[in-house]
C-alpha positions in Angstrom: 20.1 1.8 -13.5 16.1 1.1 -14.7 14.8 4.4 -15.8 11.0 4.8 -13.6 9.6 5.6 -16.8 10.6 2.1 -18.3 8.5 -0.1 -15.3 5.4 -1.4 -15.9 3.5 0.5 -12.9 0.5 -1.0 -11.6 -2.6 1.2 -10.2 -4.3 0.5 -7.1 -7.6 1.0 -9.0 -9.0 0.7 -12.2 -10.1 4.7 -12.2 -7.7 6.0 -14.8 -8.9 9.6 -12.9 -8.3 8.4 -9.2 -5.3 9.5 -7.3 -4.1 6.2 -5.9 -0.4 4.2 -5.2 1.1 2.5 -8.1 3.8 -0.3 -7.6 6.4 -1.5 -9.9 8.7 -4.5 -9.5 11.8 -3.5 -10.4 15.9 -5.2 -11.3 16.5 -7.7 -8.8 14.7 -7.9 -5.6 13.6 -4.5 -5.6 10.0 -2.9 -5.6 9.0 0.5 -6.3 5.9 2.7 -5.0 4.7 5.7 -6.0 1.8 8.3 -5.5 -0.2 8.7 -8.9 -0.1 12.3 -8.6 3.5 12.8 -7.7 5.2 10.2 -10.2 8.7 11.7 -9.6 8.9 10.6 -5.8 9.4 6.9 -5.7 10.1 5.0 -2.6 11.9 1.8 -3.3 12.1 -1.2 -1.1 13.1 -5.2 -1.1 10.6 -8.0 -2.2 10.7 -9.5 0.9 10.0 -6.2 2.8 6.8 -5.7 0.2 6.0 -9.1 0.9 5.8 -8.9 4.6 3.9 -5.6 4.5 1.1 -7.2 1.9 0.9 -10.0 4.6 0.8 -7.5 7.3 -2.5 -5.8 5.3 -4.1 -9.1 4.8 -3.6 -10.1 8.5 -5.3 -6.5 9.5 -2.1 -5.4 11.3 -2.4 -1.9 10.1 -6.1 -1.5 11.0 -5.4 0.7 13.9 -4.2 3.4 11.4 -7.9 4.0 9.8 -9.9 3.5 13.0 -12.6 5.9 12.8 -11.9 7.1 9.5 -14.9 7.7 7.4 -14.9 5.2 4.6 -17.4 6.1 1.7 -19.2 8.1 3.8 -20.1 5.9 6.7 -18.1 5.5 9.9 -17.1 2.1 10.4 -19.1 -0.1 12.2 -16.4 -1.4 14.8 -13.0 -0.2 16.0 -10.8 -2.0 14.6 -8.7 -4.2 16.6 -5.6 -2.5 18.3 -2.0 -3.8 17.5 -1.5 -5.7 20.7 -4.8 -7.4 20.6 -4.3 -8.4 16.7 -1.0 -10.1 17.8 -2.6 -12.4 20.1 -4.9 -14.2 17.3 
């Protein structure tokens, strides 16, 4: 079994002081995720599920989760499409 400390963790930001998600490839088709401020709490998934998640993010399938969230001090200009609306595109 791979030690989590031996993995090559990739941070979601270049800012070394920012809290962020970190991702690392594991043995076989495993992908590990953790929060930088809680590195002992690791979530593991498969490469296929990770790929499906990334494609969903790229296709705006999760925008409804952040609808109305204050990003960089400004309200989003337009509400995100609902999940059912994005499925029809």
